[in-house]
C-alpha positions in Angstrom: -17.1 -13.4 -14.6 -15.6 -12.1 -11.1 -15.4 -8.7 -12.4 -19.0 -8.5 -13.3 -19.9 -10.0 -9.7 -17.7 -7.1 -7.8 -19.9 -4.5 -10.1 -23.0 -6.2 -9.2 -22.1 -6.4 -5.4 -21.2 -2.6 -5.6 -24.6 -1.9 -7.0 -26.4 -3.4 -3.9 -24.2 -1.3 -1.7 -25.0 1.5 -3.9 -28.8 1.4 -3.0 -28.6 0.7 0.6 -28.8 3.5 2.8 -26.3 2.1 5.3 -23.2 2.7 2.8 -22.0 6.1 1.2 -18.5 5.6 -0.3 -16.0 3.3 -1.9 -14.4 2.9 1.8 -18.0 1.7 2.8 -17.9 -0.7 -0.2 -14.4 -2.2 0.4 -14.9 -2.4 4.0 -18.2 -4.2 3.7 -17.0 -6.3 0.8 -14.2 -7.3 2.6 -15.6 -8.9 5.6 -18.0 -11.4 4.0 -15.3 -12.1 1.2 -13.3 -13.1 3.9 -15.8 -15.6 5.4 -16.5 -17.0 2.0 -12.8 -17.7 1.7 -12.4 -19.0 5.3 -15.0 -21.6 4.1 -13.5 -22.6 1.2 -9.9 -22.5 3.2 -11.3 -24.9 5.6 -12.8 -27.0 2.9 -9.3 -27.7 1.3 -7.8 -28.5 4.5 -10.3 -30.9 5.6 -10.3 -32.8 2.0 -6.2 -32.6 2.4 -6.4 -34.3 5.7 -8.9 -37.2 4.6 -6.5 -37.8 1.7 -3.5 -38.3 4.1 -5.6 -40.6 6.4 -5.8 -37.6 9.2 -8.6 -35.6 10.3 -9.0 -31.5 10.4 -10.8 -29.6 13.0 -12.4 -26.7 12.1 -12.1 -23.5 13.3 -15.6 -22.2 13.0 -18.4 -23.9 15.1 -21.3 -25.2 13.1 -23.9 -22.8 13.5 -21.6 -20.0 12.4 -20.2 -21.5 9.1 -20.9 -20.0 5.9 -22.7 -23.0 4.7 -25.2 -23.0 7.6 -26.1 -19.3 7.8 -25.2 -17.6 4.5 -25.7 -20.4 1.8 -27.5 -23.3 3.0 -28.2 -25.6 0.0 -30.7 -28.3 -1.3 -30.1 -31.6 -2.3 -29.6 -30.0 -5.7 -26.7 -27.6 -4.5 -28.8 -24.9 -4.8 -29.7 -21.9 -2.2 -32.3 -23.7 0.2 -34.8 -20.8 0.5 -36.9 -22.7 2.9 -34.6 -22.5 5.6 -31.7 -19.4 4.2 -32.2 -16.3 6.6 -33.3 -13.0 5.1 -34.6 -9.5 5.7 -34.6 -8.9 9.8 -33.9 -12.5 10.4 -30.7 -12.3 8.8 -29.8 -9.0 9.9 -30.0 -10.1 13.5 -28.3 -13.1 13.1 -25.2 -11.1 11.7 -25.2 -8.2 13.9 -26.0 -9.7 17.3 -24.6 -13.4 17.0 -22.1 -14.1 14.0 -20.0 -10.9 14.8 -20.1 -11.4 18.7 -19.0 -14.9 18.2 -16.2 -14.3 16.0 -14.8 -11.4 17.7 -14.5 -13.7 20.8 -11.8 -15.6 18.7 -9.6 -12.8 19.9 -9.9 -13.5 23.4 -9.4 -17.6 22.8 -6.7 -17.9 20.0 -3.6 -18.9 21.9 -1.3 -17.5 19.3 -1.6 -13.9 17.8 -0.1 -15.4 14.4 -2.6 -17.9 14.0 -5.9 -17.4 11.3 -8.1 -17.8 14.8 -6.7 -14.4 16.2 -7.1 -12.7 13.0 -10.7 -13.5 12.7 -11.2 -12.2 16.0 -9.4 -8.9 15.1 -11.1 -8.3 12.1 -14.6 -9.0 13.5 -13.6 -6.8 16.9 -13.1 -3.6 14.6 -15.8 -4.1 11.9 -19.9 -4.0 11.9 -22.3 -4.8 9.3 -23.3 -1.3 7.6 -25.8 -3.1 5.6 -29.6 -1.6 6.8 -31.5 -3.9 4.8 -31.4 -7.6 5.3 -32.7 -8.2 1.5 -29.6 -6.3 0.4 -27.6 -8.2 2.4 -28.9 -11.7 1.4 -28.0 -10.2 -2.3 -24.6 -9.7 -1.6 -24.4 -13.0 0.0 -25.5 -15.0 -2.8 -23.3 -13.1 -5.4 -20.1 -13.5 -3.1 -21.1 -17.3 -3.0 -20.3 -17.6 -6.6 -16.6 -16.5 -6.1 -14.4 -19.3 -5.6 -11.0 -19.5 -3.8 -9.7 -23.0 -4.6 -7.2 -22.3 -7.3 -4.3 -20.2 -7.8 -6.2 -18.7 -11.0 -9.1 -17.8 -9.3 -7.4 -16.4 -6.5 -5.2 -14.0 -9.0 -8.7 -12.8 -10.8 -9.9 -12.0 -7.0 -6.6 -10.3 -6.1 -6.5 -8.3 -9.4 -10.2 -7.3 -8.6 -9.7 -6.4 -5.3 -6.7 -4.0 -5.8 -9.0 -2.3 -8.4 -11.5 -1.7 -5.6 -8.6 -0.5 -3.5 -7.2 1.9 -6.2 -11.0 3.3 -6.4 -11.2 3.8 -2.7 -7.7 6.0 -3.1 -9.4 8.1 -5.7 -12.5 8.3 -4.0 -11.4 11.2 -1.7 -11.6 11.6 1.8 -9.1 9.4 3.6 -9.0 6.7 0.7 -5.7 8.1 -0.5 -3.7 7.2 2.4 -4.5 3.3 1.9 -3.1 3.2 -2.2 0.6 3.5 -3.3 0.4 3.1 -6.9 1.1 -0.3 -7.9 3.8 0.5 -10.5 6.0 2.3 -8.1 5.4 -0.6 -5.4 6.9 -2.9 -8.1 10.1 -0.8 -8.6 10.3 -0.3 -5.1 10.5 -3.9 -4.5 12.8 -4.7 -7.6 15.3 -2.4 -6.3 15.7 -3.9 -2.9 15.2 -7.2 -4.1 14.2 -9.2 -0.9 15.8 -12.8 -1.2 14.1 -16.0 0.3 15.3 -16.2 4.2 15.0 -12.5 4.5 12.4 -10.7 6.7 10.1 -8.2 5.0 8.5 -5.5 7.2 6.0 -2.8 6.8 5.5 -0.4 10.1 2.4 1.5 8.2 1.0 -1.3 6.3 -2.1 0.2 4.9 -3.4 -1.8 2.2 -0.4 -4.2 2.2 0.5 -3.4 -1.2 4.3 -3.6 -0.6 4.0 -6.8 1.4 1.8 -8.4 -1.4 4.2 -7.2 -4.1 7.4 -8.5 -2.3 5.6 -11.8 -1.8 4.9 -12.1 -5.2 8.4 -11.3 -6.2 10.1 -13.5 -3.6 7.8 -16.5 -4.6 8.3 -16.3 -8.2 12.2 -16.3 -7.7 12.8 -19.5 -7.8 11.4 -23.1 -7.6 10.2 -23.1 -4.3 11.1 -26.6 -1.9 8.4 -27.2 0.8 10.4 -25.4 3.4 10.9 -22.2 1.4 7.3 -22.0 1.0 6.2 -22.5 4.5 9.2 -19.9 5.6 7.4 -17.4 3.1 3.9 -18.2 4.6 4.8 -18.1 8.1 8.2 -16.4 8.9 8.9 -13.7 6.2 6.1 -10.7 6.1 5.5 -9.0 9.0 3.6 -5.4 9.6 1.3 -3.1 11.8 -1.4 -0.9 11.2 -3.1 1.6 13.3 -6.4 1.8 11.4 -9.2 -0.8 11.4 -10.4 -0.2 7.7 -6.7 -0.7 6.7 -6.0 -3.4 8.9 -9.1 -5.4 7.7 -8.0 -4.7 3.9 -4.4 -5.2 4.2 -5.4 -8.8 5.8 -7.9 -9.7 3.1 -5.1 -8.3 0.0 -2.5 -11.0 1.4 -4.9 -13.9 1.7 -6.0 -13.1 -2.1 -2.6 -12.7 -2.9 -1.8 -16.2 -1.3 -0.4 -15.6 2.5 -3.1 -17.6 4.4 -2.5 -15.9 8.0 -0.7 -12.8 7.5 1.6 -11.5 10.3 -0.3 -8.2 10.6 -0.7 -6.7 14.1 -3.4 -4.0 14.6 -1.6 -1.5 16.6 0.0 2.0 16.3 3.7 1.4 15.3 4.7 4.7 16.9 3.5 3.9 20.3 6.6 1.7 20.7 9.6 3.2 22.5 12.9 2.9 19.8 14.9 2.2 23.3 12.9 -1.1 23.5 13.9 -2.1 20.2 16.2 -5.6 20.5 18.2 -7.7 17.8 15.6 -10.1 17.7 13.1 -7.6 16.6 15.0 -6.1 13.5 14.5 -7.2 9.9 16.2 -7.5 6.9 14.2 -5.7 4.5 11.9 -2.2 5.1 9.3 -1.2 2.0 6.9 1.3 3.1 5.0 4.8 2.3 4.4 5.9 5.8 1.5 8.6 6.2 3.1 12.2 6.0 1.3 15.2 7.1 -0.1 13.7 10.2 0.6 15.1 13.6 1.5 13.1 16.7 1.2 14.2 20.7 3.9 14.9 23.0 3.6 11.5 24.3 4.3 9.7 21.3 7.5 11.9 20.4 9.0 10.7 23.7 9.7 7.6 22.0 12.0 8.8 19.8 15.5 10.5 20.1 14.6 13.2 17.1 11.4 15.3 18.8 8.9 16.0 16.0 5.0 15.8 15.7 5.6 15.0 11.7 4.4 11.3 11.7 6.4 10.2 8.5 9.7 11.5 10.5 8.9 9.2 13.2 8.7 6.5 10.8 11.6 7.2 9.3 13.5 7.1 12.9 11.6 3.7 13.3 12.6 2.2 10.3 16.3 2.9 10.9 16.2 1.5 14.0 14.5 -1.4 13.1 17.1 -2.6 10.1 19.5 -5.2 10.8 23.2 -4.3 10.0 23.1 -4.5 6.1 19.3 -4.3 6.0 17.9 -2.4 3.2 15.0 0.2 3.0 12.9 1.5 0.3 10.5 4.6 1.7 8.2 7.2 0.1 8.6 10.4 1.9 7.4 14.2 1.3 10.1 15.8 -0.9 9.9 18.8 1.7 11.8 16.3 3.7 15.1 17.0 1.5 15.1 20.7 2.6 13.2 21.7 5.7 15.3 23.8 8.0 13.5 22.7 11.6 15.9 21.2 14.0 13.9 17.7 13.9 14.5 17.8 10.1 18.2 18.8 9.9 18.8 16.2 12.7 17.1 13.4 10.9 18.9 13.8 7.8 22.2 14.0 9.3 21.4 10.6 10.9 20.2 9.1 7.6 23.6 10.2 5.9 25.8 8.8 8.9 24.4 5.9 9.9 23.0 4.6 6.5 24.0 4.6 2.9 21.6 6.6 1.0 22.6 5.0 -2.2 19.6 6.4 -4.7 16.6 9.0 -4.6 14.0 8.8 -6.9 12.4 12.4 -7.3 8.8 11.4 -8.4 6.5 14.4 -10.7 3.6 16.0 -9.2 0.4 13.9 -9.6 2.1 10.7 -9.0 -0.2 10.1 -6.2 -3.4 10.8 -7.3 -5.8 13.0 -5.4 -3.4 14.1 -3.1 -1.3 16.8 -4.7 1.6 16.0 -2.6 5.0 15.8 -4.2 7.1 12.8 -2.9 10.6 11.3 -3.2 11.7 7.5 -2.8 14.8 7.0 -0.3 16.7 4.2 -0.9 19.1 3.1 1.7 21.2 0.5 3.5 22.1 0.3 7.0 25.9 -0.1 8.5 27.8 2.3 6.6 27.7 6.0 6.4 26.9 8.0 2.7 29.8 8.8 0.3 27.6 9.6 -2.7 24.1 10.0 -3.7 22.5 8.8 -7.3 20.0 11.0 -7.7 17.1 10.3 -10.5 14.1 12.8 -11.8 11.5 10.9 -12.9 10.4 12.9 -16.0 7.5 11.2 -17.6 6.9 13.8 -20.3 3.2 14.3 -19.4 1.1 15.6 -16.4 0.1 13.2 -14.3 -3.3 12.6 -13.1 -6.3 10.1 -12.8 -6.4 9.9 -16.4 -2.9 9.5 -17.0 -1.2 7.6 -14.1 1.9 6.9 -13.4 3.0 3.3 -15.0 5.7 0.8 -15.3 7.0 1.9 -18.7 7.5 5.7 -16.8 9.8 3.5 -14.4 11.5 1.3 -16.8 14.8 3.5 -17.1 15.3 4.2 -13.6 15.2 0.5 -13.2 17.6 -0.1 -15.9 20.0 2.5 -14.2 19.7 2.4 -10.6 21.8 -0.6 -9.8 25.0 0.4 -11.6 24.2 4.0 -11.2 24.1 5.1 -14.6 24.5 8.4 -15.5 21.6 10.0 -18.3 19.9 13.1 -18.8 17.5 12.2 -16.0 20.3 11.0 -13.3 23.1 12.7 -11.8 25.5 11.7 -8.6 26.2 14.0 -5.8 29.3 13.7 -3.5 28.7 13.6 0.2 31.3 16.3 0.4 29.2 19.0 -1.1 26.6 18.9 1.0 26.3 21.6 3.5 27.1 20.3 7.0 25.0 23.2 8.4 21.6 22.0 7.0 22.3 18.8 5.3 19.9 20.0 2.4 19.8 17.5 0.0 17.8 19.3 -2.8 19.8 19.4 -5.6 18.8 20.7 -9.2 19.4 18.6 -12.2 22.6 19.3 -13.8 21.8 17.9 -17.4 18.8 20.4 -17.6 20.1 23.8 -18.8 17.5 26.4 -18.8 17.3 28.3 -22.3 18.5 31.8 -22.0 17.8 34.9 -24.5 21.6 35.3 -26.1 20.2 38.4 -28.0 22.0 41.7 -27.7 20.1 44.6 -26.6 20.2 46.1 -30.1 18.6 42.9 -31.6 15.6 42.7 -29.1 14.7 46.1 -30.1 14.9 45.3 -33.7 12.8 42.5 -33.2 10.3 44.4 -31.2 10.4 47.2 -34.1 9.7 44.0 -36.8 6.7 43.0 -34.8 5.2 46.2 -34.5 5.6 46.8 -38.2 3.9 43.8 -38.9 0.9 44.7 -36.6 0.5 47.7 -37.8 0.3 45.9 -41.2 -2.4 43.3 -40.3 -4.4 46.2 -38.8 -4.6 47.9 -41.8 -5.8 45.2 -43.8 -8.5 44.3 -41.4 -9.5 48.5 -41.4 -9.8 48.0 -45.3 -11.9 45.3 -45.4 -14.2 46.8 -43.1 
């Protein structure tokens, strides 16, 4: 049912002149979906309060609640067409009243962690792009049929929302930066294995795939008591995101996965000076796929001991600094990090090996990230002791990767089964840190288990084989001429 609803919603966006791509579709779906979620969320809180003999004060003022402006009902529970806004009236209300009112929550909220503040952040960053009030009415009617009142409904909605994020990643432009293949995220989470009581952080949160998967992993790790559930809800997952669209998508994605008020801050992580990071700021687990290939300005670079314009290298310094002693990190990075000969790359590899135990390195095949053409590796490391040996794994799925042959969980099964005990297979090997060239700290190592086939024939044997092929070719040509 929900899948058909999402498809119908996209059809409306496609016909509206204000929406031109998958990025627009998911952005517009997100703010409308968020307001419907918020109405169901407040209904649930109000009902629970009544059952407990208490009262619940709603966040949204009456005029701006979903049931008032978006879907007022008649006595039969159907849309009341007599009072429901549509056309230009609906556009004017949404653009000139609803958005400004909700954006004001950012200033009035007392706590940046509260859902009030998140509402203000979202509606400060977005705008309604639908140009037809009749299209907007159509979308609202379809979204109204979606429910958030039980885990099964939320699970279905979160799965469909993930599909939309994936489609956005495949759509070109900048969409790919928001989507990391879900099988890879699951694999990284399994290896790092975050535990209840630990804090989990992503400083380049994007669509929040890592935080969502970590929440799923941790919430299913055991039967949770009330205190542990609240710990996961309020004091476990943290993130920062620079871009407005990704920020909104990340919040919506976490909400659909069951985190009611995500602790995501809309900010550029790299504007923070590493010298200002204190013990209270540090975290137990970092899971991330920071943007690579970006170029940061010189004033941003001044926040870091190792000066470089490469965005991913600045993030890696940030992650090392943000980890508690004994903290664990799984991070995706461009494979050129392993071998670049510029001073920043060499210094950063040295820092990583000196300050952390780089216990595993997963080499991903070309095409793992659809639409980017970039070859990547995953670094798994623990802070607090230097690296003595590195377990390498070269993923070889035996096929060309791409949109029609994406990375899947089966591809990564052997890696998951081998990494914890650092098992040696045809795809894995161990390198002692003493073997690394201390002048450049180059970490590129060819798989020693893959021996290239060589021609062991003598020169005389090769010449003889050439003569035989020439004779066969002459015979074939003679037969062909006889038939003409």
